[in-house]
Backbone bond lengths (Angstrom), bond angles and torsions (degrees), N, CA, C in turn:
res aa  C-N    CA-C-N  psi(-1)  N-CA   C-N-CA  omega(-1)  CA-C   N-CA-C  phi
1 X - - - 1.438 - - 1.534 107.61 -
2 X 1.318 116.42 132.77 1.463 119.54 -177.92 1.528 111.22 -72.04
3 X 1.333 114.04 151.24 1.456 121.71 -179.29 1.524 108.66 -118.30
4 X 1.334 117.25 141.87 1.452 122.98 -177.42 1.527 109.04 -116.81
5 X 1.328 116.21 134.75 1.464 120.58 177.84 1.514 110.15 -69.21
6 X 1.330 115.30 139.31 1.461 120.56 178.77 1.529 111.65 -123.12
7 X 1.309 118.10 7.97 1.457 119.92 -179.96 1.516 111.96 174.50
8 X 1.323 114.95 -168.87 1.466 123.15 178.58 1.521 106.59 -154.59
9 X 1.350 116.40 136.18 1.458 119.66 -176.78 1.524 112.65 -143.21
10 X 1.312 114.03 153.61 1.457 126.48 164.34 1.533 115.62 54.78
11 X 1.343 118.37 59.11 1.466 118.54 175.43 1.526 110.50 -70.16
12 X 1.339 116.18 127.20 1.465 121.91 -177.27 1.522 109.65 -126.67
13 X 1.345 115.54 152.14 1.462 122.90 -178.07 1.514 109.63 -138.07
14 X 1.332 116.17 142.67 1.469 122.73 171.11 1.521 107.23 -141.21
15 X 1.331 116.21 137.03 1.467 121.29 179.61 1.526 110.36 -70.06
16 X 1.329 115.65 146.02 1.460 120.82 178.21 1.525 109.20 -70.15
17 X 1.331 114.61 132.46 1.473 121.82 177.15 1.520 109.74 -96.11
18 X 1.341 116.38 -50.93 1.464 121.50 178.14 1.516 109.22 -137.94
19 X 1.323 114.45 154.43 1.458 120.67 178.71 1.527 108.20 -139.80
20 X 1.326 115.57 89.36 1.463 121.39 -177.96 1.526 110.43 -79.72
21 X 1.326 115.50 158.69 1.471 121.21 178.14 1.521 109.66 -62.54
22 X 1.313 116.41 139.18 1.464 124.09 175.19 1.526 113.69 55.86
23 X 1.323 117.25 33.44 1.463 120.85 -179.66 1.523 109.95 -144.36
24 X 1.318 114.65 159.86 1.465 119.48 171.85 1.526 108.32 -71.08
25 X 1.323 118.30 152.15 1.463 120.40 178.15 1.532 111.74 -65.79
26 X 1.320 115.16 161.44 1.459 121.01 166.27 1.526 105.80 -108.33
27 X 1.326 116.22 159.16 1.459 120.83 -170.35 1.519 111.70 -125.38
28 X 1.340 115.18 156.10 1.463 121.00 172.39 1.524 108.54 -60.06
29 X 1.307 116.41 158.66 1.468 120.15 -177.22 1.524 112.95 -73.36
30 X 1.330 118.33 -15.90 1.462 120.75 179.20 1.524 109.94 -82.86
31 X 1.317 115.28 114.81 1.466 122.13 176.07 1.525 106.52 -111.06
32 X 1.336 116.89 125.09 1.465 119.74 179.18 1.523 110.05 -109.49
33 X 1.323 115.45 141.92 1.456 121.21 170.82 1.519 106.01 -86.91
34 X 1.319 117.19 120.18 1.463 122.22 -171.86 1.518 111.46 -64.67
35 X 1.283 117.61 -36.39 1.463 124.37 -179.52 1.514 106.78 162.02
36 X 1.306 117.08 -176.85 1.458 119.57 174.81 1.524 108.11 -81.20
37 X 1.321 116.14 128.05 1.459 121.83 -173.92 1.524 112.03 -69.73
38 X 1.314 114.56 135.95 1.464 121.54 172.83 1.527 109.12 -111.43
39 X 1.340 116.51 -46.85 1.466 120.30 179.59 1.523 109.72 -158.30
40 X 1.296 115.96 151.89 1.458 122.92 173.37 1.519 108.52 -140.85
41 X 1.316 116.18 124.23 1.466 120.51 -178.83 1.519 109.25 -122.90
42 X 1.327 115.39 115.35 1.464 122.31 -178.37 1.522 110.15 -95.68
43 X 1.328 115.76 128.03 1.461 122.63 173.16 1.517 106.97 -116.32
44 X 1.321 117.39 127.62 1.460 122.30 -179.53 1.520 108.88 -104.78
45 X 1.325 115.54 127.38 1.467 121.45 176.63 1.521 108.83 -102.12
46 X 1.317 115.40 130.52 1.461 120.21 -178.07 1.524 110.16 -125.75
47 X 1.314 114.42 148.44 1.459 120.01 171.22 1.522 106.75 -104.31
48 X 1.310 115.46 148.79 1.462 117.47 -179.69 1.520 109.55 -146.22
49 X 1.280 113.90 157.02 1.457 120.82 176.97 1.524 109.35 -147.16
50 X 1.319 114.73 152.59 1.462 120.49 -179.21 1.518 109.45 -130.23
51 X 1.306 115.75 139.89 1.458 121.10 176.26 1.525 108.50 -115.55
52 X 1.330 114.22 118.23 1.465 120.41 175.43 1.520 108.29 -101.30
53 X 1.314 115.46 135.01 1.462 120.73 173.09 1.521 107.82 -151.25
54 X 1.300 115.47 152.47 1.473 121.33 -175.88 1.528 111.23 48.83
55 X 1.349 115.38 43.89 1.458 123.38 176.19 1.523 114.53 60.21
56 X 1.349 117.36 29.49 1.460 119.65 179.48 1.528 109.88 -151.36
57 X 1.320 114.94 155.52 1.453 120.25 173.25 1.515 108.24 -73.84
58 X 1.331 116.69 119.49 1.461 120.49 -177.31 1.525 113.34 -110.88
59 X 1.324 117.12 -28.07 1.463 119.95 179.06 1.518 108.68 -141.21
60 X 1.315 115.18 132.42 1.459 120.87 172.36 1.519 106.87 -129.82
61 X 1.326 115.62 127.22 1.461 121.57 -179.45 1.525 108.04 -120.93
62 X 1.331 115.82 129.76 1.456 122.18 175.52 1.515 107.51 -128.67
63 X 1.335 116.20 125.27 1.458 121.78 -178.01 1.521 110.60 -128.83
64 X 1.324 115.62 151.20 1.454 122.04 173.30 1.524 109.03 -64.91
65 X 1.328 117.62 133.83 1.465 119.55 174.36 1.522 110.44 -114.30
66 X 1.339 118.52 -41.91 1.460 122.51 176.64 1.523 107.80 -169.04
67 X 1.294 114.93 177.44 1.453 119.97 176.62 1.510 109.62 -146.37
68 X 1.307 114.88 171.58 1.455 121.30 178.36 1.519 107.26 -140.80
69 X 1.327 115.79 125.97 1.454 120.74 177.60 1.521 107.90 -114.54
70 X 1.324 116.02 108.55 1.467 121.85 177.23 1.521 107.19 -86.34
71 X 1.335 115.71 111.39 1.456 121.84 -175.23 1.524 109.57 -109.34
72 X 1.315 116.23 128.32 1.455 121.98 176.49 1.522 107.46 -113.85
73 X 1.353 115.84 125.34 1.455 121.41 179.72 1.523 109.59 -127.60
74 X 1.327 115.27 171.77 1.467 119.87 -178.75 1.526 112.48 -72.83
75 X 1.301 118.44 -11.51 1.461 122.48 179.18 1.511 110.73 165.92
76 X 1.338 116.11 173.30 1.462 122.63 177.20 1.527 107.51 -126.98
77 X 1.330 117.34 114.51 1.455 121.36 176.29 1.523 110.48 -73.28
78 X 1.337 116.19 162.14 1.463 121.62 -178.50 1.528 112.73 -57.24
79 X 1.328 116.77 -45.85 1.471 121.47 179.87 1.526 110.52 -59.56
80 X 1.317 116.13 -39.06 1.468 121.18 -179.37 1.525 110.14 -69.87
81 X 1.339 117.63 -42.70 1.467 121.03 178.42 1.515 110.76 -57.91
82 X 1.312 116.55 -42.04 1.457 121.24 178.21 1.526 110.71 -64.45
83 X 1.329 116.79 -43.84 1.470 121.36 -176.52 1.523 113.08 -70.23
84 X 1.337 118.43 -40.07 1.466 118.52 -173.40 1.524 114.51 -98.80
85 X 1.345 117.63 -25.60 1.465 120.17 -178.27 1.527 113.29 -105.17
86 X 1.336 117.36 -13.89 1.454 120.02 -176.50 1.518 112.89 81.23
87 X 1.337 117.64 13.76 1.463 121.53 176.33 1.526 109.17 -69.37
88 X 1.334 116.38 162.85 1.460 121.66 178.50 1.521 108.75 -101.64
89 X 1.332 115.94 124.69 1.465 121.20 178.39 1.523 108.63 -117.75
90 X 1.351 115.49 118.57 1.465 120.88 179.53 1.521 109.04 -139.72
91 X 1.315 116.18 122.24 1.463 122.90 174.60 1.526 112.83 48.19
92 X 1.325 116.10 44.55 1.452 120.33 176.27 1.517 115.54 87.76
93 X 1.336 117.73 -9.57 1.463 121.41 178.76 1.525 108.84 -100.85
94 X 1.322 116.65 124.01 1.464 121.35 177.06 1.523 107.65 -107.29
95 X 1.334 115.86 125.33 1.456 121.40 179.72 1.515 109.23 -113.52
96 X 1.330 115.12 121.65 1.461 122.54 175.41 1.520 105.85 -100.30
97 X 1.324 116.84 122.29 1.460 120.95 -176.60 1.518 110.62 -119.71
98 X 1.338 114.55 156.45 1.469 120.17 179.76 1.520 111.79 -59.33
99 X 1.313 118.09 -29.36 1.464 121.27 -178.05 1.514 114.86 -89.93
100 X 1.332 118.29 4.25 1.466 120.37 179.70 1.529 110.26 -60.46
101 X 1.323 115.29 138.70 1.462 120.84 177.16 1.525 107.69 -120.22
102 X 1.302 115.83 117.41 1.464 120.46 177.14 1.521 108.44 -71.47
103 X 1.335 117.75 128.15 1.459 119.65 -178.61 1.531 111.77 -73.61
104 X 1.321 115.67 152.52 1.462 120.11 168.60 1.522 106.76 -73.40
105 X 1.310 116.48 143.92 1.456 119.76 -179.80 1.505 111.61 -158.20
106 X 1.310 115.55 -176.97 1.452 122.90 175.96 1.513 109.30 -104.28
107 X 1.319 117.51 148.99 1.455 123.73 -177.74 1.522 108.66 -133.03
108 X 1.328 115.67 134.98 1.468 120.56 175.76 1.524 109.92 -134.72
109 X 1.312 115.64 158.38 1.460 123.96 167.78 1.510 106.66 -163.90
110 X 1.319 117.03 172.09 1.462 118.89 174.79 1.518 110.07 -135.60
111 X 1.320 114.67 156.65 1.460 121.96 -178.46 1.526 109.25 -121.70
112 X 1.338 117.58 120.26 1.460 119.59 170.94 1.534 109.03 -63.08
113 X 1.328 116.26 145.34 1.464 121.58 -177.63 1.526 110.10 -139.37
114 X 1.314 115.46 161.08 1.470 122.41 173.71 1.522 108.69 -137.42
115 X 1.331 115.25 147.67 1.462 118.23 170.69 1.525 108.24 -100.89
116 X 1.326 116.89 -179.37 1.472 120.86 -175.12 1.524 113.03 -63.15
117 X 1.333 116.96 -24.04 1.468 119.81 179.14 1.529 111.67 -82.43
118 X 1.355 117.22 -8.13 1.455 121.03 -179.09 1.526 113.52 95.45
119 X 1.327 117.37 0.13 1.459 121.14 179.84 1.527 109.83 -68.94
120 X 1.327 115.78 134.16 1.459 121.47 -178.82 1.527 110.71 -87.64
121 X 1.321 115.03 141.17 1.466 123.89 173.74 1.519 107.00 -137.18
122 X 1.322 115.29 173.10 1.456 120.96 178.58 1.518 107.93 -140.95
123 X 1.338 116.38 129.07 1.459 120.60 -178.80 1.522 108.89 -108.89
124 X 1.335 115.57 119.45 1.450 121.01 177.66 1.518 110.57 -85.94
125 X 1.337 116.31 140.30 1.465 123.44 177.33 1.524 108.40 -120.49
126 X 1.319 116.36 132.59 1.463 122.10 -179.87 1.520 108.90 -134.62
127 X 1.325 115.34 124.11 1.456 122.72 175.52 1.525 106.42 -113.45
128 X 1.352 118.71 107.63 1.461 121.32 -172.53 1.524 114.83 -65.61
129 X 1.350 117.37 -28.05 1.464 118.95 -176.62 1.531 109.55 -142.41
130 X 1.322 115.16 112.83 1.467 121.85 178.31 1.525 109.12 -136.50
131 X 1.333 115.35 164.46 1.461 121.44 171.87 1.517 107.73 -140.31
132 X 1.338 116.16 132.06 1.463 122.05 -175.09 1.513 112.29 -86.43
133 X 1.321 115.63 147.17 1.460 123.49 170.03 1.522 106.81 -131.64
134 X 1.320 115.59 129.67 1.457 120.77 -177.62 1.520 110.52 -67.36
135 X 1.309 114.97 140.42 1.462 120.80 175.31 1.516 110.78 -91.30
136 X 1.299 116.05 -176.77 1.460 121.53 178.91 1.521 110.31 -69.92
137 X 1.322 115.80 150.20 1.456 122.16 177.80 1.521 107.82 -113.03
138 X 1.314 116.96 123.21 1.460 121.57 -177.53 1.519 110.23 -119.87
139 X 1.295 116.03 147.52 1.461 122.57 173.88 1.524 107.93 -136.63
140 X 1.319 116.16 149.35 1.460 120.33 178.17 1.519 108.65 -141.66
141 X 1.307 116.24 142.78 1.461 120.75 178.43 1.524 109.99 -71.69
142 X 1.306 114.69 154.32 1.454 120.72 179.53 1.525 108.38 -83.50
143 X 1.300 117.54 123.60 1.460 123.02 176.82 1.509 109.02 -108.76
144 X 1.336 116.44 -130.30 1.455 119.49 178.25 1.531 111.95 -85.72
145 X 1.353 115.42 4.51 1.462 120.67 171.41 1.531 107.62 -147.20
146 X 1.306 115.55 161.63 1.462 120.77 -179.93 1.519 108.60 -100.17
147 X 1.311 115.53 131.27 1.459 121.93 178.69 1.523 108.29 -111.60
148 X 1.315 117.44 117.78 1.457 121.29 -178.81 1.529 109.81 -77.44
149 X 1.328 116.07 137.85 1.458 122.46 176.30 1.520 107.32 -109.69
150 X 1.304 116.84 133.11 1.459 121.30 -175.91 1.526 109.82 -119.80
151 X 1.320 115.86 170.40 1.467 121.51 -179.67 1.524 109.77 -100.92
152 X 1.323 115.60 135.63 1.458 121.33 178.33 1.524 108.94 -118.44
153 X 1.307 116.00 126.47 1.458 122.70 178.90 1.519 107.67 -130.86
154 X 1.320 116.47 133.18 1.463 120.41 176.56 1.525 108.29 -107.02
155 X 1.312 115.76 124.96 1.455 121.76 177.14 1.521 109.01 -103.23
156 X 1.329 116.50 125.46 1.461 120.40 171.06 1.516 106.62 -79.66
157 X 1.323 116.93 126.52 1.460 123.12 -179.65 1.521 107.70 -98.03
158 X 1.338 115.79 125.60 1.462 122.09 -179.34 1.524 109.59 -122.33
159 X 1.312 116.18 157.26 1.461 117.51 172.82 1.523 107.62 -80.51
160 X 1.327 115.29 145.16 1.459 119.90 178.39 1.532 108.32 -91.73
161 X 1.320 116.56 -176.50 1.470 120.81 -175.20 1.527 113.87 -63.22
162 X 1.333 117.99 -20.67 1.468 119.68 176.80 1.527 111.07 -81.46
163 X 1.337 116.70 -10.90 1.459 121.50 -175.72 1.518 112.49 95.97
164 X 1.334 117.19 -13.99 1.467 120.61 -179.67 1.518 110.12 -73.93
165 X 1.324 115.98 142.20 1.463 120.30 174.06 1.528 111.84 -124.36
166 X 1.336 117.13 -16.68 1.463 120.85 177.08 1.519 108.43 -158.25
167 X 1.335 115.21 144.05 1.455 122.14 170.40 1.526 107.51 -130.97
168 X 1.329 116.16 144.05 1.458 121.25 175.40 1.524 108.68 -134.97
169 X 1.319 115.45 156.05 1.464 119.84 176.13 1.524 108.88 -153.87
170 X 1.340 115.96 137.71 1.461 122.14 174.89 1.522 107.86 -85.79
171 X 1.339 115.46 128.91 1.458 121.17 -178.09 1.522 109.34 -123.14
172 X 1.310 116.23 153.95 1.464 121.57 -173.12 1.521 113.90 -81.16
173 X 1.351 117.77 -29.74 1.463 119.58 -176.32 1.528 110.42 -129.72
174 X 1.329 115.15 159.76 1.458 119.70 177.48 1.530 110.58 -65.96
175 X 1.322 116.94 -38.27 1.467 120.44 177.92 1.521 110.58 -61.08
176 X 1.339 117.26 -40.37 1.463 121.13 178.36 1.525 110.99 -65.24
177 X 1.327 117.21 -36.31 1.471 121.32 178.63 1.523 110.61 -66.53
178 X 1.323 116.94 -42.78 1.466 120.88 178.32 1.522 110.28 -62.82
179 X 1.322 116.87 -46.47 1.469 121.55 179.38 1.513 110.84 -62.43
180 X 1.342 117.63 -41.70 1.473 122.00 179.51 1.522 110.04 -60.62
181 X 1.328 117.16 -47.51 1.469 121.14 -179.24 1.524 110.60 -61.17
182 X 1.319 117.22 -47.14 1.466 120.47 -179.33 1.518 111.85 -65.25
183 X 1.337 116.90 -37.06 1.473 119.48 179.87 1.523 111.68 -67.50
184 X 1.324 117.13 -32.24 1.471 120.14 177.28 1.530 111.18 -63.88
185 X 1.341 116.04 -29.52 1.460 121.21 178.98 1.541 112.05 -92.81
186 X 1.326 115.71 7.86 1.458 119.76 172.54 1.511 116.66 99.63
187 X 1.324 118.48 -0.71 1.466 119.51 178.48 1.513 108.80 -77.80
188 X 1.317 115.95 129.89 1.468 120.42 178.60 1.515 109.14 -96.95
189 X 1.319 114.82 152.99 1.467 120.00 179.98 1.517 109.79 -64.49
190 X 1.329 115.54 141.95 1.472 118.11 -179.64 1.504 111.33 -105.68
């Protein structure tokens, strides 16, 4: 029975610590929650080639080249800005500099789902190697209505040394989805 996404929750990031050949990366012990998820839109970029011979298409190859995950959250805290953008955060002051280098890291989130019978499921998403780019920052004055301003971050999705660029898994409970996401970033159960 097909399952339909009904939301998105708990985007988390951890910087890559090591990246061994033919393996998924390992991550620093600091895992940050990017913010409360509003939307995530994944675009997959593929390269392709075609071989024609004897007046016909005989081989077509399409491979993953990169991806882009446009993530919208309710905001970016100082600790998160430092972790995902490479900004400097000291005593409440965050400094964004031209020389900042956003670290490569792992990204997870999960999506609540329902099937036609109404049964709830949760789908975990794991991107082993991403790099963040800050989006535009907007502000608006309060008039006769309040306009919420949110944070937009675009993550470039890359394949890691194992060749994997994304993993997903359907889980039965929300607690299992949270644990799955954290375990992908290296957190062990306590």
